TORVEX-914431 format. One record per residue (C-alpha): residue number from 1; residue in three letters; x, y, z. Coordinates in pm, 1 decimal, padded with zeros to 6 digits. Last residue first. Layout:
<sites>
(site NUM; 'ala'; (X; Y; Z))
...
</sites>
This chain:
<sites>
(site 351; 'leu'; (-00300.1; -00305.1; -00133.2))
(site 350; 'gln'; (-00471.7; -00449.0; 00201.1))
(site 349; 'asp'; (-00721.2; -00349.5; 00427.2))
(site 348; 'thr'; (-00580.2; -00343.4; 00778.1))
(site 347; 'glu'; (-00492.9; -00587.9; 01036.0))
(site 346; 'glu'; (-00163.9; -00490.8; 01212.1))
(site 345; 'glu'; (-00020.5; -00767.2; 01461.9))
(site 344; 'pro'; (00264.1; -00827.0; 01241.7))
(site 343; 'ala'; (00423.3; -00466.7; 01253.6))
(site 342; 'pro'; (00383.3; -00276.7; 00908.3))
(site 341; 'pro'; (00702.7; -00336.5; 00684.2))
(site 340; 'gly'; (00988.2; -00074.9; 00668.8))
(site 339; 'leu'; (01026.3; 00219.1; 00841.0))
(site 338; 'pro'; (01077.9; 00426.7; 00570.4))
(site 337; 'ala'; (00728.0; 00286.2; 00410.7))
(site 336; 'thr'; (00517.3; 00357.7; 00718.2))
(site 335; 'leu'; (00341.5; 00710.7; 00699.0))
(site 334; 'val'; (00357.0; 00764.9; 00305.0))
(site 333; 'pro'; (00284.0; 00425.1; 00254.6))
(site 332; 'val'; (-00064.0; 00420.9; 00421.9))
(site 331; 'asp'; (-00177.0; 00115.6; 00461.3))
(site 330; 'trp'; (00028.4; -00141.8; 00322.7))
(site 329; 'pro'; (00384.2; -00106.0; 00199.4))
(site 328; 'gly'; (00512.6; -00234.4; -00198.4))
(site 327; 'tyr'; (00806.8; -00409.7; -00166.9))
(site 326; 'his'; (01141.6; -00315.5; -00319.1))
(site 325; 'thr'; (01466.5; -00447.2; -00228.1))
(site 324; 'his'; (01774.2; -00376.9; -00432.7))
(site 323; 'his'; (01860.1; -00048.2; -00204.1))
(site 322; 'pro'; (01829.3; -00309.4; 00094.2))
(site 321; 'pro'; (02150.1; -00543.9; -00055.1))
(site 320; 'val'; (02004.5; -00906.1; -00119.3))
(site 319; 'gly'; (02294.3; -01110.8; 00110.4))
(site 318; 'his'; (02101.9; -01395.4; 00198.9))
(site 317; 'arg'; (02023.7; -01212.9; 00531.6))
(site 316; 'thr'; (01882.8; -00914.7; 00345.9))
(site 315; 'leu'; (01672.8; -01169.4; 00114.4))
(site 314; 'ala'; (01551.7; -01333.5; 00466.9))
(site 313; 'gln'; (01441.8; -01003.2; 00675.1))
(site 312; 'val'; (01240.5; -00870.7; 00358.1))
(site 311; 'ala'; (01034.2; -01180.0; 00366.1))
(site 310; 'glu'; (01005.7; -01224.4; 00694.9))
(site 309; 'gly'; (00862.7; -00819.9; 00703.4))
(site 308; 'leu'; (00617.4; -00911.2; 00390.4))
(site 307; 'met'; (00464.3; -01260.9; 00549.1))
(site 306; 'lys'; (00380.2; -01089.8; 00857.2))
(site 305; 'pro'; (00273.1; -00781.4; 00639.6))
(site 304; 'pro'; (00066.3; -00967.0; 00444.5))
(site 303; 'gly'; (00153.9; -00962.9; 00042.7))
(site 302; 'cys'; (00415.5; -00736.6; -00170.6))
(site 301; 'leu'; (00757.5; -00815.7; -00279.8))
(site 300; 'tyr'; (01005.8; -00655.7; -00561.5))
(site 299; 'gly'; (01370.8; -00839.2; -00544.0))
(site 298; 'glu'; (01659.3; -00754.8; -00776.2))
(site 297; 'his'; (01864.5; -01048.8; -00807.8))
(site 296; 'arg'; (02243.8; -01082.1; -00768.8))
(site 295; 'tyr'; (02243.8; -01144.5; -00382.9))
(site 294; 'trp'; (01955.7; -01386.4; -00424.3))
(site 293; 'pro'; (02121.7; -01734.2; -00348.5))
(site 292; 'gly'; (01842.5; -01901.2; -00343.7))
(site 291; 'phe'; (01623.1; -02188.3; -00388.7))
(site 290; 'glu'; (01595.5; -02325.7; -00036.4))
(site 289; 'ala'; (01642.3; -02030.8; 00146.5))
(site 288; 'leu'; (01370.8; -01856.8; -00057.9))
(site 287; 'val'; (01149.4; -02172.4; 00066.7))
(site 286; 'gln'; (01212.7; -02105.8; 00406.7))
(site 285; 'pro'; (01174.9; -01754.7; 00395.1))
(site 284; 'leu'; (00835.5; -01801.9; 00217.9))
(site 283; 'thr'; (00711.7; -02059.7; 00444.6))
(site 282; 'gly'; (00728.0; -02441.5; 00412.3))
(site 281; 'ala'; (00553.2; -02751.9; 00212.8))
(site 280; 'leu'; (00552.3; -02668.4; -00167.7))
(site 279; 'gly'; (00759.9; -02991.0; -00285.0))
(site 278; 'val'; (00597.6; -03237.6; -00100.9))
(site 277; 'ile'; (00280.0; -03069.3; 00055.0))
(site 276; 'arg'; (00263.4; -03073.6; 00456.5))
(site 275; 'glu'; (-00007.9; -02777.5; 00500.9))
(site 274; 'gln'; (00022.9; -02466.7; 00709.4))
(site 273; 'ser'; (00318.9; -02279.5; 00517.2))
(site 272; 'val'; (00251.9; -02324.9; 00149.5))
(site 271; 'ala'; (00529.2; -02218.2; -00059.6))
(site 270; 'ala'; (00441.0; -02182.7; -00447.9))
(site 269; 'arg'; (00666.4; -02155.9; -00749.4))
(site 268; 'val'; (00692.9; -02002.2; -01063.4))
(site 267; 'arg'; (00983.0; -01927.0; -01283.5))
(site 266; 'leu'; (00955.6; -01719.7; -01611.4))
(site 265; 'trp'; (01219.3; -01689.6; -01856.7))
(site 264; 'his'; (01074.5; -01954.0; -02100.5))
(site 263; 'tyr'; (00787.3; -01734.8; -02162.4))
(site 262; 'arg'; (00503.2; -01917.7; -02248.1))
(site 261; 'gln'; (00472.5; -02190.7; -02007.9))
(site 260; 'ser'; (00566.5; -01969.8; -01745.4))
(site 259; 'met'; (00211.4; -01769.9; -01829.5))
(site 258; 'arg'; (00012.2; -02075.5; -01781.5))
(site 257; 'leu'; (00187.4; -02114.5; -01436.8))
(site 256; 'met'; (00096.2; -01755.8; -01367.3))
(site 255; 'asp'; (-00276.3; -01839.1; -01419.1))
(site 254; 'asp'; (-00257.7; -02116.6; -01209.1))
(site 253; 'leu'; (-00091.4; -01955.3; -00941.5))
(site 252; 'gly'; (-00364.6; -01647.7; -00945.2))
(site 251; 'tyr'; (-00505.2; -01753.3; -00566.4))
(site 250; 'pro'; (-00262.3; -01913.0; -00381.5))
(site 249; 'glu'; (-00525.7; -02048.0; -00098.5))
(site 248; 'asp'; (-00614.6; -02372.5; -00216.0))
(site 247; 'ala'; (-00259.8; -02538.3; -00103.2))
(site 246; 'thr'; (-00315.1; -02406.6; 00235.8))
(site 245; 'arg'; (-00127.4; -02110.1; 00433.0))
(site 244; 'ala'; (00002.7; -01923.6; 00119.0))
(site 243; 'gly'; (00289.4; -01768.9; -00044.7))
(site 242; 'ile'; (00362.2; -01705.6; -00428.0))
(site 241; 'phe'; (00708.5; -01722.4; -00510.6))
(site 240; 'leu'; (00783.6; -01580.2; -00877.9))
(site 239; 'ser'; (01177.8; -01590.8; -01040.8))
(site 238; 'val'; (01260.9; -01396.8; -01371.1))
(site 237; 'glu'; (01589.0; -01514.5; -01525.4))
(site 236; 'arg'; (01833.7; -01397.9; -01805.0))
(site 235; 'ala'; (01816.1; -00997.9; -01714.6))
(site 234; 'asp'; (01996.9; -00781.3; -01962.3))
(site 233; 'gly'; (01617.2; -00610.4; -02008.6))
(site 232; 'ile'; (01335.2; -00826.6; -01947.7))
(site 231; 'gly'; (01110.7; -00743.4; -02231.8))
(site 230; 'asp'; (00839.5; -00492.6; -02293.1))
(site 229; 'arg'; (00515.8; -00715.0; -02293.2))
(site 228; 'ala'; (00649.1; -00983.0; -02072.0))
(site 227; 'ala'; (00825.4; -00775.5; -01853.0))
(site 226; 'arg'; (00459.4; -00556.3; -01825.6))
(site 225; 'glu'; (00312.7; -00891.2; -01756.9))
(site 224; 'ile'; (00568.7; -00985.6; -01494.9))
(site 223; 'leu'; (00506.7; -00583.8; -01299.4))
(site 222; 'ala'; (00128.3; -00626.2; -01294.0))
(site 221; 'arg'; (00121.2; -00964.5; -01192.9))
(site 220; 'ile'; (00368.1; -00829.5; -00878.5))
(site 219; 'pro'; (00109.4; -00571.1; -00842.0))
(site 218; 'ala'; (-00184.2; -00817.0; -00803.2))
(site 217; 'leu'; (00020.9; -01093.5; -00650.8))
(site 216; 'gly'; (-00025.3; -00892.0; -00346.9))
(site 215; 'thr'; (-00373.7; -01026.3; -00321.2))
(site 214; 'gly'; (-00255.9; -01315.8; -00081.2))
(site 213; 'gly'; (00148.1; -01354.3; -00075.2))
(site 212; 'ala'; (00426.2; -01248.1; -00344.3))
(site 211; 'val'; (00742.6; -01223.3; -00386.4))
(site 210; 'phe'; (00914.9; -01160.7; -00719.3))
(site 209; 'leu'; (01276.8; -01217.4; -00799.1))
(site 208; 'leu'; (01457.4; -01057.0; -01112.6))
(site 207; 'asp'; (01781.2; -01125.6; -01246.3))
(site 206; 'arg'; (02052.4; -00835.4; -01218.4))
(site 205; 'gly'; (02224.0; -00742.9; -01533.3))
(site 204; 'ala'; (02157.8; -00400.0; -01490.3))
(site 203; 'thr'; (01778.4; -00449.4; -01445.6))
(site 202; 'pro'; (01673.1; -00104.7; -01498.8))
(site 201; 'arg'; (01361.5; -00034.8; -01293.9))
(site 200; 'pro'; (01016.7; -00125.0; -01271.4))
(site 199; 'val'; (00772.9; 00015.2; -01015.3))
(site 198; 'met'; (00756.3; -00056.1; -00658.0))
(site 197; 'asp'; (00772.6; 00359.3; -00602.4))
(site 196; 'gly'; (00405.8; 00405.6; -00496.0))
(site 195; 'glu'; (00121.5; 00628.7; -00584.7))
(site 194; 'pro'; (-00166.3; 00672.3; -00845.4))
(site 193; 'pro'; (-00386.9; 00971.8; -00797.2))
(site 192; 'gly'; (-00707.0; 00900.3; -00593.7))
(site 191; 'leu'; (-00967.3; 00723.9; -00728.0))
(site 190; 'arg'; (-01390.9; 00775.6; -00687.7))
(site 189; 'val'; (-01639.5; 00495.0; -00718.8))
(site 188; 'pro'; (-01966.5; 00452.7; -00922.8))
(site 187; 'asp'; (-02177.9; 00162.4; -00946.5))
(site 186; 'gly'; (-02235.0; 00027.0; -01320.7))
(site 185; 'ser'; (-02159.1; -00303.7; -01267.4))
(site 184; 'arg'; (-02233.1; -00411.3; -00895.9))
(site 183; 'ala'; (-02023.9; -00365.8; -00515.5))
(site 182; 'gln'; (-02221.1; -00496.9; -00236.7))
(site 181; 'his'; (-01989.0; -00837.4; -00135.4))
(site 180; 'val'; (-01670.0; -00743.1; -00258.9))
(site 179; 'leu'; (-01665.8; -00379.3; -00275.1))
(site 178; 'ala'; (-01851.0; -00354.2; 00053.8))
(site 177; 'ser'; (-01656.3; -00588.3; 00236.2))
(site 176; 'ser'; (-01332.9; -00446.3; 00085.7))
(site 175; 'val'; (-01456.1; -00062.9; 00197.7))
(site 174; 'thr'; (-01535.8; -00144.1; 00551.9))
(site 173; 'gly'; (-01331.3; -00412.2; 00638.8))
(site 172; 'gly'; (-01400.4; -00567.1; 00967.2))
(site 171; 'pro'; (-01275.1; -00915.8; 00849.1))
(site 170; 'val'; (-01098.3; -00832.8; 00492.6))
(site 169; 'ala'; (-01284.2; -00874.3; 00192.8))
(site 168; 'arg'; (-01022.1; -00936.7; -00045.7))
(site 167; 'val'; (-00996.4; -00724.3; -00357.4))
(site 166; 'his'; (-00838.1; -00813.6; -00721.9))
(site 165; 'phe'; (-00864.3; -00510.0; -00900.6))
(site 164; 'thr'; (-00886.2; -00438.4; -01249.6))
(site 163; 'leu'; (-00846.8; -00079.0; -01417.1))
(site 162; 'gln'; (-00930.5; 00040.0; -01727.8))
(site 161; 'ser'; (-00770.8; 00326.5; -01917.1))
(site 160; 'asn'; (-00886.5; 00187.7; -02297.8))
(site 159; 'pro'; (-00491.4; 00168.5; -02382.4))
(site 158; 'arg'; (-00405.5; -00035.8; -02093.3))
(site 157; 'pro'; (-00149.4; 00039.5; -01821.8))
(site 156; 'pro'; (00021.8; -00287.9; -01665.1))
(site 155; 'his'; (-00221.6; -00529.6; -01495.2))
(site 154; 'ala'; (-00346.9; -00619.9; -01129.9))
(site 153; 'pro'; (-00413.0; -00249.6; -01027.2))
(site 152; 'ser'; (-00319.2; -00218.8; -00700.8))
(site 151; 'tyr'; (-00558.6; -00122.1; -00407.0))
(site 150; 'cys'; (-00560.6; 00142.1; -00131.2))
(site 149; 'arg'; (-00847.5; 00265.3; 00096.0))
(site 148; 'trp'; (-01047.9; 00574.1; 00111.7))
(site 147; 'leu'; (-01303.3; 00643.0; 00394.4))
(site 146; 'arg'; (-01454.6; 00968.9; 00259.6))
(site 145; 'pro'; (-01806.9; 00818.2; 00190.9))
(site 144; 'ala'; (-01821.3; 00448.8; 00307.7))
(site 143; 'trp'; (-02099.7; 00276.3; 00098.5))
(site 142; 'pro'; (-02063.5; 00491.4; -00218.5))
(site 141; 'thr'; (-01692.7; 00381.3; -00232.1))
(site 140; 'glu'; (-01354.3; 00580.2; -00190.2))
(site 139; 'ile'; (-01047.3; 00424.6; -00384.8))
(site 138; 'ser'; (-00684.6; 00462.4; -00328.0))
(site 137; 'val'; (-00436.3; 00337.3; -00614.7))
(site 136; 'tyr'; (-00133.9; 00144.1; -00595.6))
(site 135; 'gln'; (00147.6; 00111.4; -00780.0))
(site 134; 'gly'; (00313.7; -00173.0; -00954.8))
(site 133; 'ala'; (00262.1; -00123.1; -01324.0))
(site 132; 'leu'; (00284.5; 00246.3; -01359.5))
(site 131; 'phe'; (-00006.4; 00501.2; -01353.8))
(site 130; 'pro'; (-00179.8; 00721.6; -01634.3))
(site 129; 'tyr'; (-00547.7; 00731.3; -01566.0))
(site 128; 'pro'; (-00752.0; 00897.6; -01877.1))
(site 127; 'leu'; (-01087.1; 01048.0; -01763.0))
(site 126; 'gln'; (-01418.9; 00901.2; -01717.7))
(site 125; 'pro'; (-01235.1; 00623.7; -01515.4))
(site 124; 'arg'; (-01371.0; 00278.5; -01618.5))
(site 123; 'val'; (-01366.8; 00032.1; -01361.8))
(site 122; 'thr'; (-01278.8; -00356.5; -01320.8))
(site 121; 'ile'; (-01330.9; -00562.9; -01002.3))
(site 120; 'glu'; (-01202.0; -00911.0; -00956.3))
(site 119; 'ala'; (-01348.4; -01059.5; -00611.4))
(site 118; 'ile'; (-01182.1; -01226.8; -00308.8))
(site 117; 'gly'; (-01350.6; -01405.5; -00033.7))
(site 116; 'tyr'; (-01201.1; -01713.6; -00121.1))
(site 115; 'gly'; (-01344.4; -01740.1; -00432.9))
(site 114; 'leu'; (-01248.4; -01565.1; -00758.2))
(site 113; 'his'; (-01600.9; -01314.4; -00776.8))
(site 112; 'val'; (-01631.5; -01127.3; -01070.9))
(site 111; 'his'; (-01748.1; -00753.0; -01086.5))
(site 110; 'glu'; (-01716.6; -00573.6; -01424.5))
(site 109; 'val'; (-01791.6; -00196.7; -01522.4))
(site 108; 'ile'; (-01736.8; -00054.0; -01229.8))
(site 107; 'asn'; (-01799.4; 00326.5; -01278.6))
(site 106; 'ala'; (-01520.6; 00610.9; -01226.7))
(site 105; 'gln'; (-01463.2; 00982.2; -01123.7))
(site 104; 'trp'; (-01111.6; 01079.2; -01077.9))
(site 103; 'val'; (-00972.5; 01268.0; -00806.2))
(site 102; 'thr'; (-00711.0; 01535.4; -00756.5))
(site 101; 'pro'; (-00717.7; 01592.1; -01166.6))
(site 100; 'arg'; (-00397.1; 01628.5; -01339.9))
(site 99; 'his'; (-00139.9; 01853.4; -01485.3))
(site 98; 'arg'; (-00211.9; 02197.5; -01298.0))
(site 97; 'ala'; (-00349.1; 02033.6; -01002.8))
(site 96; 'asn'; (-00013.3; 01843.8; -00918.8))
(site 95; 'lys'; (00171.4; 02183.6; -00920.7))
(site 94; 'glu'; (-00077.9; 02351.9; -00676.0))
(site 93; 'ala'; (-00090.5; 02029.5; -00456.5))
(site 92; 'ala'; (00298.7; 01983.5; -00431.9))
(site 91; 'arg'; (00300.3; 02371.0; -00375.9))
(site 90; 'val'; (00036.5; 02312.5; -00072.1))
(site 89; 'met'; (00246.6; 02038.0; 00034.8))
(site 88; 'val'; (00555.5; 02135.6; 00062.6))
(site 87; 'asp'; (00468.5; 02476.2; 00267.2))
(site 86; 'ala'; (00284.2; 02233.6; 00501.1))
(site 85; 'ala'; (00562.4; 02005.8; 00572.6))
(site 84; 'ala'; (00787.0; 02306.4; 00631.3))
(site 83; 'thr'; (00580.9; 02567.6; 00825.2))
(site 82; 'tyr'; (00509.3; 02226.3; 01047.0))
(site 81; 'ala'; (00870.7; 02171.8; 01090.1))
(site 80; 'arg'; (00960.5; 02546.9; 01170.9))
(site 79; 'gln'; (00656.2; 02561.0; 01425.2))
(site 78; 'trp'; (00792.5; 02262.5; 01609.7))
(site 77; 'ala'; (01099.7; 02364.0; 01645.6))
(site 76; 'ala'; (01004.3; 02723.9; 01754.5))
(site 75; 'ala'; (00787.7; 02555.1; 02032.4))
(site 74; 'pro'; (01063.1; 02306.6; 02135.0))
(site 73; 'glu'; (01264.4; 02587.2; 02166.3))
(site 72; 'pro'; (01013.2; 02834.6; 02351.6))
(site 71; 'ser'; (00937.5; 02582.7; 02595.8))
(site 70; 'trp'; (00709.9; 02287.9; 02623.6))
(site 69; 'ala'; (00904.3; 02022.5; 02861.0))
(site 68; 'pro'; (00680.4; 02167.5; 03160.5))
(site 67; 'gly'; (00401.1; 02008.5; 03063.4))
(site 66; 'ala'; (00418.8; 01802.3; 02716.4))
(site 65; 'tyr'; (00038.4; 01723.7; 02693.1))
(site 64; 'his'; (-00120.3; 02019.7; 02721.5))
(site 63; 'ser'; (00198.2; 02233.5; 02586.6))
(site 62; 'cys'; (00142.9; 02116.6; 02256.8))
(site 61; 'tyr'; (-00205.1; 02173.7; 02184.4))
(site 60; 'ala'; (-00180.9; 02533.9; 02355.4))
(site 59; 'ile'; (00157.4; 02622.6; 02176.5))
(site 58; 'leu'; (00018.1; 02492.5; 01810.9))
(site 57; 'asn'; (-00312.7; 02704.1; 01886.8))
(site 56; 'gly'; (-00150.0; 03005.8; 01918.9))
(site 55; 'pro'; (00118.8; 02900.4; 01641.4))
(site 54; 'asp'; (-00169.0; 02886.2; 01390.8))
(site 53; 'asp'; (-00303.9; 02571.7; 01179.4))
(site 52; 'val'; (-00233.2; 02293.7; 01373.8))
(site 51; 'leu'; (-00224.8; 01965.4; 01176.2))
(site 50; 'glu'; (00147.8; 01868.9; 01265.1))
(site 49; 'val'; (00395.8; 01604.5; 01087.2))
(site 48; 'ile'; (00701.4; 01570.2; 01298.3))
(site 47; 'arg'; (00715.3; 01196.2; 01217.3))
(site 46; 'leu'; (00584.8; 01085.1; 01557.9))
(site 45; 'leu'; (00263.7; 01310.6; 01520.4))
(site 44; 'ala'; (00240.8; 01193.5; 01181.7))
(site 43; 'arg'; (00202.1; 00815.3; 01317.6))
(site 42; 'asp'; (-00064.5; 00950.9; 01572.7))
(site 41; 'leu'; (-00232.1; 01130.8; 01315.9))
(site 40; 'arg'; (-00255.7; 00788.6; 01110.6))
(site 39; 'glu'; (-00397.7; 00638.4; 01423.0))
(site 38; 'arg'; (-00651.7; 00929.2; 01479.3))
(site 37; 'gln'; (-00780.1; 00861.0; 01092.1))
(site 36; 'val'; (-00825.7; 00468.4; 01157.2))
(site 35; 'asp'; (-01031.1; 00533.8; 01481.7))
(site 34; 'leu'; (-01243.4; 00878.4; 01309.6))
(site 33; 'glu'; (-01548.0; 00696.1; 01202.3))
(site 32; 'ala'; (-01794.6; 00931.9; 00970.2))
(site 31; 'pro'; (-01449.5; 00993.3; 00745.5))
(site 30; 'phe'; (-01323.3; 01356.4; 00736.1))
(site 29; 'leu'; (-01409.9; 01639.9; 00487.9))
(site 28; 'asp'; (-01723.8; 01635.0; 00660.5))
(site 27; 'arg'; (-01635.2; 01775.3; 00962.6))
(site 26; 'val'; (-01448.1; 02084.1; 00803.1))
(site 25; 'gln'; (-01757.9; 02324.4; 00887.2))
(site 24; 'pro'; (-01768.9; 02250.5; 01242.8))
(site 23; 'his'; (-01451.6; 02487.6; 01301.0))
(site 22; 'arg'; (-01381.6; 02537.7; 01660.7))
(site 21; 'ala'; (-01550.0; 02222.3; 01791.2))
(site 20; 'phe'; (-01416.5; 02047.3; 01511.6))
(site 19; 'leu'; (-01072.5; 02128.3; 01583.2))
(site 18; 'ile'; (-01112.1; 02073.5; 01959.3))
(site 17; 'asp'; (-01248.8; 01681.8; 01935.0))
(site 16; 'tyr'; (-01013.6; 01635.1; 01652.2))
(site 15; 'phe'; (-00669.6; 01746.1; 01810.2))
(site 14; 'tyr'; (-00829.3; 01580.3; 02173.3))
(site 13; 'ala'; (-00801.6; 01286.0; 02000.5))
(site 12; 'ala'; (-00508.5; 01281.3; 01863.6))
(site 11; 'pro'; (-00330.8; 01441.6; 02196.9))
(site 10; 'glu'; (-00462.5; 01117.3; 02384.2))
(site 9; 'ser'; (-00323.5; 00860.0; 02125.5))
(site 8; 'val'; (00038.3; 01058.7; 02156.1))
(site 7; 'his'; (00081.0; 00948.7; 02519.1))
(site 6; 'pro'; (00370.4; 00754.5; 02518.7))
(site 5; 'ala'; (00528.3; 00958.6; 02238.5))
(site 4; 'val'; (00465.6; 01277.3; 02378.2))
(site 3; 'val'; (00743.8; 01344.2; 02631.6))
(site 2; 'glu'; (00989.3; 01178.9; 02400.2))
(site 1; 'met'; (00897.1; 01360.0; 02150.1))
</sites>
């Protein structure tokens, strides 16, 4: 990997060129635009997840870029790694298929613009859709076939299985822009299985701290609504911090303030980073430091990559152990989550 990593984008492009030349029938399984797909393969390569289907192709593929560093020993190591990954994936897919569908067909039943490029979209799956508060769902739209993006329901599970998402139209975001500006009631969408482990955990005497930025409030709101419905265990207080650049930005703040009036244990505060407002000015890390300490809290965080990374670091500095900090990763969590929040410069559709 030390040899291949500096050139990792080139093997990914080469791989897809060869794959589609040899097996054109699989082209329809991939998105029309492959930039994101190639980037994901880049990351997967760095995590020893290879997509070549036989040892012969594996040897030719890796030796093309590794040069003299490619020898029988790394070839065998790659083959073992790929075989192990493939076996786990096949067994998991077979087990999963016995208990639930791979894809849920659904229709949009309500579409409401909330302002600031955000739409509240409610969908009704044709089959029951089980999930946990705080998880996220991959969505495919008819305007961008085979292009999936992840969004979190803004509520805990409902008896009618309907799901409501808060989607912001991201500049250049094909799926998010279509959902916000083109989607209407009655339009079909497809849902992938629920994923993510930012889910409720036993409090074990720890108070709860929630940190949200942008539409990252959606899964945080789901967790708080779940706590309001099922109780907060032995926690004494639940603190919510909502971050924004200007005072007009923090969507959902009024709803959460009204919720705090109903539940004595909920404290809601906003942090505005680019506007001088008495009592609100400051970045989330600054405001978190002001209202801490948090070392006796269980933390749940979701928001833009830069905010998320800074907030996680701030909690670590203030004594919150990593195993008591849970955050909703963005983009492709299975590839990024173990390494922590994505780099700030990454711009992508958000959960």
